[in-house]
N, C-alpha and C positions, 0 to 999 in steps of 0.2 A: 908250170908256166903262167898257168890260172894261179898257182898260191902264187907264186911270186908278185904278180900281179894285184893282188888282195893286199897281201903283205905290206906291198911297198905306198897302196893306196891308206891302207889301216895308220903306217907310221907317217904319211903326210898330214892324216884327218888330226893324230893323234899333235903331232910337232901346230897345225894351226889351231887348236884347241890350249892346246898349251901358249902359245903366243898373245894368244886372244884373253886366253887369262893374266897374263903378266901385262900386258898392254893398260887393262882395266884396272887392274890394283897399282900400277905408275898414276895414272891420272887421278884415282883416289888420292892417292899419298899427294897428289902435286896441288889438289882443291885444299885438302887438310890442310897440307902446309902454309898456302897461302892467305885462307882464314885466319890463322891461329897469328900472323902478324899483322892484322888489320886493326886498327886503333880510330877513332873517330873523335877528334879532338870537341869539346863544349864551351860555348863561350862562357864567362861569365859577364858579360854583361847581363843587365837584367831586360829579359824578353818576355812577350805576352806567352809565348808554349813552357810548357813544365822541362827545368833541366835535371837530369840525375844527382844526386848529393855526391860530390867531389870533395877533397883536402880543400877548401877554401873555405872565407865568410862569405856569408849574404846580405843582401840590403833588403829593406823594407820594398814588398811589391815584387820580389821576385816568386816563383811558384817552384817548389822546390819537391822532386820526386827523392823519397826516402827508402832505398829498395824495391821490392813490388811490392809494399804494405802502403807508405803513405805519401799523401800530394801534400808538402805544407805550404800555405801563403801567409806571410804575415803581412796585413793590409796596412794597416797605421796603427801611427802610436798617439795617445794623448793625458793629457792635463785631465782630471776629473775635479771641474769645478766645485767649491763649495765644502766641501770634504772636512770632516775637524774631529778633533780630538773629545769634546764635549759631549759625554755618555748621554746626556739629557737632553741634546741636540738629535731632527729626525734624519741628521745626515752622517751621525756618531761611523768613524772606519776606526778598526782596530789600529794600534801601534801610530797612530797620527800623531804629529806634537809640531813645535814651534821648527819652522826652517825645513817642513817636508809636506812634502804633495803625493796624490794618487796616480797613478800612472795606469794607465790602461792600454795592452798591446792586444791588438784585434787580429785576430786568426781564424783560417782555415784549415780544416784537417781532415782532408777527404781519403775515405778508404778504395785505394785502387789495388786490391788483392781480390783471388776469388772465394775468399770466405771474411765470415764476420773477425770483427776485429773489435779489444779492449781499447777506447780512448780514455787517459789520466793526464790531465795535464798539469796535474801536482804532481806527479810522479816521473815525468816524461820533459818538463821546460823546469829549466834552472837559466837564472840571470845572476850574473856575476861582475863584479867591478873591473876595471883594468886591472888592477893587481890581483886579481882572483879569489876575492872576498865574495861569498856567495850573499843573494837578497833574501828574504823570506817573502815567499808570494801570500798573496790575499788570498781568502780562502770563499768569499763571499761576492757579489757584486755591490757596490757603493747602496744605501737607501735612498728613494728619492731619484735617481737617476735611471730612468730606463732606457735610456739610450747607448746604455754601458751594460749591456747585459753579458752574465758569466757564460762562457762553455759550456756545454755541456759535457760531462763525463759520460762514458759508459758505451756500451753497444755499439757500432756503426758497422751496418750492413755493406756488403760491397756493392760499389758505385754509391753510396751514398755520403752525407758528409756529416761534420758537426761545425759551426760556426759558432763567432761569440769574441769574449775579451778575457784576458789572464790578467791581474793585475798584483802592484805591487808600491811599495811606499818609498820614498827615493828622498834624497834632499832637494831641495831646491834648483841647487847652483849646477850651473850644465855639465853633463857629465857625459865617456860615451862609457857603454857597458856591451858584455856578450850574452846573447840568449842561447843556450843551447836546448835543442832536444833530441833525448838518448829513445830512440825507436825500440830498444832492446835492452833491459837493464843486466842481462844475462852475456853479452856480447861487447868487443869494442870499437869504439866509435862514434861519433856526434856529429850531428850539422848544425851548424853555428851562423847567426845573423847578427851584423853592427847595428848595435841601439843608441840612438843618439838622442839627449832627452835634454 
């Protein structure tokens, strides 16, 4: 009789353990399934807080997180005055000519990762016309124009940023362009801004 009582208690205890184990597995699966179906929409309107890069075109002033590496802000676009194609002038700039002007696009690139990154404006940014024609980037800041410093390329430590301008020689007529940032030349995906000049 004592043996039957111990046997019954052992079977009862095993069933309780089995039911508790099944219950915790079901709860875990339920939590996993409910999290997998959750998504948070991100507004496309410019906001003072960063947005995660999506398949959309951003505007000047938007703060955009690109993956977990860069936070890019295009802060302004300006026509650089007094630049000329005259090589004897102190304000000479390559590729200038009649009907053209120099555009400075001011930007900030902040390293939001936890390791050092290499920033290359020439290798990462590409300006195109609405027809998809690429515009060559100028590689130097305009002489005698200290208010338009070129952005510094090179190593950027975690939490640090590089700030300055990238330059393009464009026709003077008003037009719209697309500025694309390619965070990784070996993977697909671009982050794009609409640029109106």
